[in-house]
N, C-alpha and C positions, 0 to 999 in steps of 0.2 A: 539649456532647458531641463526643468526639473522632471525626475521620473515619478510619474503618477501611477497608482495602481487602484483599480475599481475592485473592491471586495464585494462579492455577491454571495449571500448566505441564505440558505433555505430555511434556516431556523429564525425565529423572531428577532433575536438579537445577534449580531455578527460576533463571531469568536474572537475573544481577546487574545487567545493563544495564537491564532492565525495571524492577527495583526502585529503582535509583537515580533514574530518570525520575519514578517515583511520588513519591518524596519531595521532589524538586525542584518537583513540582506542588502541594506544600502538603499532602500526605496525612500524617496524625499516625502511623499505625503500618500495617505490612503483616503479613498472616498468609499465609506462602507454603508451598505444597506442589508437589513434583514428581511425576512418574509418574501423573498424572491421566488417567483414561480416561472415557468415557461411562458406564462401568458402576460406577465408584467415586466419582463426583463428587456424587451426590445428598446425602449426609450432610453434606458440606462446605457446600453451598447452604443446607441447613436450619439449620446452625449459624449462619449469617449472618442469615437472615430471621426466626428465632424468638427472637432475643435482643433485638431492638429492634422497636417497633411504631408504628403511626400515623406522624406527621410525622418521627419519629426515624429511619425506615428510610432516609431520604435521606442519612444520615450513614454508611452502609455502601454498598460497592459491590464489584464483581467484575471482575478483569482476566484474560483468558484468552490465554495465549501459548504458545510452543513452536515448535520448528523445523519440525515436521510440520504443514503447513497443513491438510491434510485431517482429521487426527486432531483438531486444535483445533476445527474447524468442527463436528465431531460432539459435542465436549464443550459447545460453545456450544448446540446443539440440546438436549442433556441438561439444562443449566442451566435453560433456559426451561421445560422439563417439570416441573422440581422446584418451580417457583413455584406459589403457590395464589391464583389471581385477583389481587387488589391487593396481596397479601402477596409482594412482590418487592423487589429491589433493582436498580439500574442496572448494565449490564454493557457491557464494552468488550472487543471481539474483534480482537486485532492479531497474529496468528501470524507470528513471523519478521520482524515490523515491515512486513509487506506492505502493509497498509491506509494506514498513516501515510506510508510512503515513496512509494507511488504518488500519494497526495494532493499531497505535496510536490513531486514531478516535475511534475505537470500545472499546478499553481499557478505554479511557476517558469517553465514554457514560456509561460504566459499573461500574464507580465509585459509589461504594454504591448503585448500582441499579441492580436489577434482570431483565434480558431481557426475562426470560423463559415465554413462552406463550403470548408474546407481539407482536404487529404489527409494523413494521419498514418500513418507506418510504424514499428511497434514491433518491433524485432529481439530476440526472446526472449520465449517465451510462458509464463514461469513465473507466479506469483502477482502480483508487481509489474506485469508486462506487461499481465496480464488485467485487473487493477484500473485501470490506466491507460488502457486502451482504454475502459473503463466510463465514466471521468470525461471523456475527450475526446468521446465520443459525447454526454454529458450537456451539454457546453459547445457543441455545434453543429457538430462536425467532420462533413464530409459523407462521409468514407471512412476507415475505419480498418482497417489490416492488421496482422495478428499473425503473426509468422514463427516457424518452428522449422526445424532442419536437416532434419527429415522433414516432408514436405508431409502425409503421412497424419496425423502427430500435430498438425499445425497445424490441419487440418480437424476432428479430434476435439475440439481445444480450442474452436474457434468454434462447433461444433455444441452442445457443452455450455453455452457462454455463451448461445446463443440459447434453450436450454431453461430455463436458470436466471434470465435477466434479460430475455429477449426483444429482444435487441439483435443487429443484423446486423454481424458483424465478418468481414473477408475474410482467408481463410488464405493464407499465403505461405511459400515455401521460402527458406532462407538457407543452403544447403549450401555455397556458394562466394562469393568476392568478386564474381564476375561476377553472380551471381543477386541478391545484395544491390543491386548498382548498378542492375540492371534494376528492382527493385522501387521504387527511389528516384526513378525518373523521374516527373516530375509531382508529386512529394511536397513538401509545404511544411514538415513537421516530421518528424524521425527521433529515435527514443528508443532507446538501447542498454540493454537489461535482460538482459544475458547474465551469465555466471558470473565470478567475480572473477578478475582476472589474465588475461583472454582478450580480445584485440582482435577485435571482431566487426563493426566498421565501419571499413575501412582509408579512408585518404584518397583513394585512388584511386575509391572508390565515391561520395564526397560532393563532392570537388573538381570545379569547373566544372559543378556542377549548377545549371541555371538557375532552378529554383523553390524550392530549400531556403532556408528563412528561419531555422529553429531546430533545434539538435541538442542533446540531453541525454544524460547517461551516469550510471548509478547505481553503476558499478564504481570503487572508490577504491584498488585494488590494481594496481600496475604489472604488465604494461603496461595502459594505459587501454583501455576497451571501445571508444573512438573514437580513431582515429589523429589527433593534432594538437590534442586537447583536453587541458586541465589540470584537475586536481580542484578548484582554486580558481576557475575560470571562472565567473562570476556575470553572464551576459549579454554576455560578452566578443565583440567582433566580429572575426571572421577571414575574409578573403576573401568578405565580404558575408553571412556566416552568424553568427548569435548562439549562443554556447555556454554551456551549463550544466553544470558538473562535479559530482562525487559529494559534495565538502565543502559547496559552495553548497547543493545539494539537501538533504544531511544536517542542516545547520544550521536550515533551515527545517522539516524533518522532526521535529526535536526540539521546535520550537515547537508543531507540530500535536499532537504525542504529549501534551506537558504540557497543552495546552488540552483535548484530549479527556478526559484524567484529571480535570481540574478540572471539566469539565462533567458527570461522573458524578454529582457531589454536589449538583446543582441539583434533581433530583427522584429518585424511587425506581423510575421505569418506563422508563428509557431502554435501548436495545440498540444500541450504537455498532459498526458492522461496516462491510464495505466499501460498503454502500449509503448510509451516513449520516456516516462520519467526513470524507469530502470536504465536506460542509456545514459542518462545523465549521473546516475548513482555510480556507474561504472568507471566514470572519470575521476571520481573523488577519492582521495586516498583513505584508507581505513584507519 
């Protein structure tokens, strides 16, 4: 029986990127729909769960994507509600690639590096930054800071994470180069999760820092998010700090993405999201 994947995208046109990864993961065919919302998703789910039964259900799966992370998460909740007890298929939730990217960031940082008891500063409080924070806490980091240019927004993010995941993340303000440098005092790891083409971590903020061991950046569009870092850096040591660039992180992100898609077809009852995709990433060789 062929492996079928229902691709549900909250954007008007389903992502070609996500579909290419699905085929590379060994899926036989994709059924893709754009413009998906929590209100119109149920018939699509029923189309997948009522056409196959018993052991054959594991040969069908659902992928939820889209650039709007909040909207995609609402679709994920609606998909769960559309199932009937054991009559379900496995689901992967990875809007904007945020879950697989964050998993790749943390796994790269942890290459031959023990994060236990260390301080981590994440510059940028978007979905990738938030998920990276979760994974660093899971791996034993003693202190994780998430920043925003607005301290009020950073506080709102960390309060929501406390409510959703029960984790204590410290809010920080990254309004200026000076405030970033101050946050990095005593830090061991810095991760730049800012917008494309914006340098949010200047060399003046990390150079001569006595505690920094690792710096990672998810931005692949010049200028880099970290001054002095290159997209191909893959543990490259510069001035005593190991750097990981967006291409090195992205190459591993693709492995995680394909691995998670493949895992969907192992059973019919998995829900791979920000809390579970990292577990898959940990089983993949760097």
